[in-house]
C-alpha positions in Angstrom: 0.0 0.0 0.0 1.4 3.4 -0.9 0.6 6.8 0.5 -1.0 7.7 -2.8 -3.6 4.9 -2.5 -7.3 5.5 -1.8 -6.8 4.3 1.8 -4.6 7.3 2.4 -6.9 9.9 0.9 -7.8 11.5 4.2 -4.2 11.7 5.2 -3.5 13.6 1.9 -6.1 16.2 2.9 -5.2 16.3 6.6 -4.7 20.1 6.7 -8.1 20.9 5.0 -10.2 17.9 6.1 -12.1 19.7 8.8 -13.0 22.5 6.4 -14.4 20.0 3.9 -16.5 18.2 6.5 -20.2 19.3 6.8 -20.7 21.1 10.1 -24.3 19.8 10.5 -23.2 16.2 10.0 -20.4 16.6 12.5 -22.7 18.1 15.1 -25.2 15.3 14.6 -22.6 12.5 14.9 -21.1 14.0 18.0 -24.6 14.2 19.6 -25.4 10.6 18.5 -22.1 9.2 20.0 -21.9 11.2 23.2 -25.4 12.4 24.1 -27.4 9.4 22.9 -25.2 6.3 22.8 -23.0 7.3 25.8 -25.3 9.7 27.5 -25.8 7.4 30.5 -22.2 6.3 30.8 -19.6 8.2 32.8 -16.4 8.6 30.8 -14.3 10.0 33.7 -11.1 7.9 34.0 -12.2 5.4 31.3 -9.6 4.2 28.8 -11.0 5.0 25.4 -9.9 4.3 21.8 -11.0 6.7 19.1 -10.6 4.6 16.0 -10.4 6.7 12.8 -9.8 9.9 14.8 -9.5 12.1 11.6 -8.9 15.7 12.7 -9.7 15.1 16.3 -13.3 16.3 17.0 -14.3 13.0 18.8 -11.1 12.6 20.7 -11.4 16.2 22.0 -15.0 15.7 23.0 -14.1 12.5 24.9 -11.1 14.2 26.6 -13.4 17.0 27.7 -15.6 14.4 29.4 -12.7 13.0 31.4 -11.7 10.0 29.3 -8.1 8.9 28.8 -8.1 8.7 25.0 -5.8 7.0 22.5 -6.4 8.4 19.0 -5.8 6.1 16.1 -5.8 6.8 12.4 -3.9 5.5 9.3 -1.9 8.7 8.7 0.7 10.4 10.9 -0.5 13.9 10.0 -4.0 13.2 11.1 -2.9 11.6 14.3 -0.5 14.6 15.0 -3.4 17.1 14.4 -5.6 15.2 16.8 -3.0 15.0 19.5 -2.4 18.8 19.2 -6.2 19.5 19.3 -7.3 17.0 21.9 -4.3 16.4 24.1 -4.7 12.7 23.6 -2.1 10.0 23.0 -1.8 8.9 19.4 -1.0 5.9 17.2 -0.8 5.7 13.5 -2.2 2.3 12.6 -4.5 0.4 10.3 -7.8 -0.3 12.0 -7.7 -3.8 10.5 -4.4 -4.5 12.2 -4.2 -2.5 15.4 -0.9 -2.5 17.2 -2.7 -2.7 20.6 -2.9 -5.5 23.2 -6.1 -7.4 23.7 -8.6 -6.0 26.1 -6.9 -2.6 26.5 -9.9 -0.2 26.5 -13.1 0.3 28.4 -14.8 2.0 25.5 -14.1 2.1 21.8 -15.7 4.8 19.6 -15.5 4.9 15.8 -17.4 7.5 13.7 -17.4 7.1 9.9 -14.3 5.0 9.8 -15.4 1.4 9.0 -16.3 2.3 5.4 -12.8 3.6 4.7 -11.2 0.3 5.4 -10.7 -2.5 2.7 -12.4 -5.0 5.0 -14.8 -3.3 7.4 -15.9 -6.5 9.1 -12.3 -7.4 10.0 -12.1 -3.9 11.5 -15.1 -4.7 13.7 -13.3 -7.8 14.9 -10.2 -5.7 15.7 -12.2 -3.1 17.6 -13.8 -5.9 19.6 -10.4 -7.6 20.3 -9.0 -4.5 22.0 -12.1 -4.0 24.1 -12.3 -5.2 27.7 -15.0 -7.7 28.8 -18.2 -5.7 29.4 -16.7 -2.7 27.6 -18.7 -0.7 25.0 -18.2 -0.3 21.3 -20.0 2.8 19.8 -19.8 3.3 16.1 -21.5 5.2 13.3 -21.1 4.3 9.6 -23.1 4.8 6.4 -25.8 2.4 5.5 -25.1 0.2 2.4 -28.6 1.0 1.0 -27.1 4.4 0.1 -23.9 3.2 -1.5 -25.0 3.6 -5.1 -26.3 7.1 -4.5 -23.1 8.2 -2.8 -21.0 6.7 -5.6 -23.1 8.6 -8.2 -22.6 11.8 -6.2 -18.9 11.2 -6.3 -18.8 10.6 -10.0 -20.7 13.8 -10.6 -18.2 15.7 -8.3 -20.9 16.6 -5.9 -18.7 15.4 -3.0 -15.1 16.5 -2.1 -14.1 13.0 -0.9 -12.3 10.4 -3.0 -11.3 7.9 -0.4 -12.0 4.2 -0.1 -15.7 3.6 0.6 -17.1 0.2 1.5 -20.5 0.7 3.1 -21.8 -2.0 5.5 -25.3 -3.4 5.4 -27.4 -3.2 8.6 -27.7 -7.0 9.1 -24.1 -7.6 8.1 -22.9 -5.2 10.8 -24.9 -7.0 13.5 -23.6 -10.4 12.3 -20.0 -9.1 12.5 -20.6 -8.0 16.1 -22.0 -11.4 17.0 -19.0 -13.2 15.4 -16.7 -10.9 17.4 -18.3 -11.7 20.7 -20.3 -8.4 21.0 -23.9 -8.1 22.2 -25.8 -5.4 20.3 -27.6 -3.2 22.8 -29.0 -0.6 20.3 -28.9 -0.1 16.6 -30.6 2.9 15.1 -30.7 5.0 11.9 -30.0 8.7 11.6 -30.0 11.2 8.8 -33.3 10.1 7.1 -32.0 11.9 4.0 -28.7 13.4 2.9 -27.8 16.1 5.5 -26.8 18.5 2.7 -30.6 19.0 2.0 -31.1 20.7 5.3 -34.7 20.4 6.7 -33.1 19.9 10.1 -36.4 20.1 12.1 -38.1 17.6 9.8 -35.1 15.3 10.0 -35.1 15.4 13.8 -38.8 14.6 13.9 -38.3 11.7 11.4 -35.5 10.3 13.6 -37.6 10.6 16.7 -40.4 8.6 15.1 -38.7 6.1 12.9 -35.0 5.7 13.8 -35.6 2.6 15.9 -38.1 0.9 13.6 -37.8 -0.7 10.2 -37.7 2.7 8.6 -34.5 3.4 10.5 -32.8 0.7 8.4 -33.3 2.9 5.3 -31.7 6.0 6.7 -28.4 7.2 5.4 -26.3 6.4 8.5 -26.5 3.9 11.3 -25.4 4.0 14.9 -24.6 0.9 16.9 -23.8 0.3 20.6 -22.5 -3.1 21.6 -21.1 -4.7 24.8 -18.3 -7.2 24.7 -19.5 -10.4 26.3 -17.5 -11.4 29.4 -16.5 -15.0 30.3 -19.2 -17.3 31.4 -19.4 -17.4 35.1 -20.1 -20.7 36.8 -22.9 -20.8 39.3 -21.5 -21.2 42.9 -21.8 -24.7 44.3 -24.3 -25.1 47.1 -23.2 -26.9 50.2 -24.3 -30.5 50.3 
């Protein structure tokens, strides 16, 4: 793999990545991860991995909530920018081959990273591997039902991103979690239509009504929370 490959696209735009990202999408994803998925979970003192840290928005939010964050991305420049912004530790690594010991983190977050790997389901397995028993995985990723539309938008130059994009199907993501020893606690849709269209109030109402139902499976993005299953505990023996 060379640094000119599609996997390294976001590293190639490290200095202008944040300016290209859509503010409304970023705000919604931060809210989904920290207010909705982790809203009832104290992050103070928790060891957290931010997988696919990008320009550091999620690492910064986690650090502000008291987590001890390790920020991971494929490119050195992205990791350096995140460390400078968030004050986190950083590792440049492939999410499909993390240079991290098993069961190192209490919480793993990953927002819009899976689709930028050559094998997203392998990445799920790696995120599960580094998660401690009973730890939480929180991720967001585009829904495969929108893959063709997104590719068409890229061909028409309606999007500024040219990186690797392998969208994951709803059921496929749940199956990958099961194989990796994760119990899915919640799986919802968000962005009922492309966020570029605006209509924020209508989108919020649609998510409130339909995100957890079958219609949620047709939304542009999906958010999942899963817990790593701990070892089976034997029932104590009763005295004879």
